C-alpha positions in Angstrom: 0.0 0.0 0.0 3.0 2.3 -0.4 2.0 5.1 -2.7 4.8 7.0 -4.5 4.4 10.5 -5.8 5.4 9.8 -9.4 5.2 12.7 -11.9 2.6 14.4 -9.7 0.3 11.4 -9.3 0.2 8.9 -6.4 1.2 5.6 -7.9 1.5 2.2 -6.2 5.1 1.2 -5.5 4.8 -2.0 -7.6 4.0 0.1 -10.6 7.2 2.2 -10.5 9.7 -0.4 -9.3 10.5 -4.1 -9.2 10.1 -5.3 -5.6 12.0 -8.5 -4.7 12.9 -10.5 -1.6 16.5 -11.8 -1.9 16.4 -13.4 1.6 14.1 -13.6 4.5 15.3 -10.4 6.1 15.8 -8.1 3.1 13.5 -6.4 0.6 15.1 -5.0 -2.6 13.4 -2.3 -4.6 14.8 -1.5 -8.1 13.0 1.5 -9.7 12.4 1.3 -13.5 13.1 5.0 -13.6 16.2 6.0 -11.6 14.9 9.6 -11.2 12.1 8.2 -9.0 14.4 6.7 -6.4 14.2 9.6 -4.0 10.4 9.7 -4.3 10.3 6.0 -3.5 12.6 6.4 -0.5 10.4 9.3 0.8 7.2 7.2 0.3 8.7 4.3 2.3 9.7 6.6 5.1 6.2 8.3 5.2 4.4 5.0 5.1 5.3 4.3 8.8 6.2 0.7 8.0 9.1 0.8 10.4 11.8 0.3 7.7 14.9 2.4 7.3 15.6 2.4 3.5 19.2 2.5 2.3 19.8 3.9 -1.2 22.8 3.1 -3.3 21.8 5.2 -6.2 20.3 2.3 -8.2 18.4 0.3 -5.7 16.8 0.7 -2.3 17.4 -2.0 0.3 15.1 -2.5 3.3 16.4 -4.6 6.1 13.5 -6.2 8.0 14.1 -6.0 11.7 13.4 -9.1 13.8 9.9 -9.2 15.3 9.4 -7.8 18.8 7.4 -9.8 21.4 4.7 -7.1 21.1 4.5 -7.4 17.3 4.4 -11.2 17.6 1.4 -11.0 20.0 -0.3 -8.5 17.6 0.2 -11.0 14.7 -1.1 -13.9 16.8 -4.2 -11.8 17.7 -4.7 -11.0 14.0 -4.4 -14.7 13.1 -7.0 -15.5 15.7 -9.4 -12.8 14.3 -8.9 -14.3 10.8 -9.7 -17.8 12.1 -12.9 -16.5 13.8 -13.9 -14.9 10.5 -13.4 -18.2 8.7 -15.4 -20.1 11.2 -18.3 -17.6 10.8 -18.2 -18.3 7.0 -18.3 -22.0 7.8 -21.3 -21.6 10.1 -23.1 -19.4 7.5 -22.5 -22.1 4.9 -24.0 -24.7 7.3 -27.1 -22.5 7.8 -27.5 -22.0 4.0 -27.2 -25.8 3.5 -29.8 -26.5 6.1 -32.2 -23.9 4.6 -31.7 -25.5 1.2 -32.4 -29.0 2.6 -35.6 -27.8 4.2 -36.8 -26.3 0.9 -36.6 -29.7 -0.8 -39.9 -31.2 -1.7 -40.6 -34.9 -2.2 -37.8 -36.0 0.1 -38.5 -37.8 3.4 -37.9 -36.1 6.7 -35.5 -38.9 7.7 -33.2 -38.2 4.7 -33.3 -34.5 5.5 -32.4 -35.1 9.2 -29.5 -37.4 8.1 -28.3 -34.8 5.6 -28.5 -32.1 8.3 -26.4 -34.4 10.5 -23.8 -34.7 7.7 -23.8 -30.9 7.2 -23.1 -30.5 10.9 -20.3 -33.1 10.8 -18.6 -31.2 8.0 -19.1 -27.9 9.9 -17.4 -29.5 13.0 -14.6 -31.0 10.9 -13.7 -27.7 9.2 -14.0 -25.7 12.4 -11.6 -28.2 14.1 -9.2 -27.8 11.1 -9.3 -24.0 11.6 -8.5 -24.4 15.3 -5.6 -26.7 14.5 -4.2 -24.3 11.9 -4.5 -21.4 14.3 -2.6 -23.4 17.0 0.2 -24.1 14.5 0.3 -20.5 13.2 0.4 -19.1 16.8 3.3 -21.4 17.7 5.1 -20.4 14.5 4.6 -16.7 15.2 5.6 -16.8 18.8 8.7 -18.9 18.0 11.8 -16.8 18.5 
């Protein structure tokens, strides 16, 4: 979401430069137009991403600092929020499935009840998968 002031118009960074990741702790930005290097550097500083760009005249190098404990907790909280949003989508799909089952005509109530049970089993299965994935992701995020 870094916007660069490029010829008087705010332009996304990826439209004025090639952004690459040579290793896990470095981001390299190579502008297509070398005259835009100062504008890119200024945009990165103003974006409040916490990066200190270094400019060698042709490229901009961003060294990614190691995550602080506070940032790790914030990322874990964000992962939990995303998991909850996913579980809401799963529950909504269950409700829609049950509504559709109840609309069916000419099908016995036993078959509908069995199908509702199957829908609930799938809901439980995928909710459990979400919880497992969250547990793994939290462990990965909090690992120093």
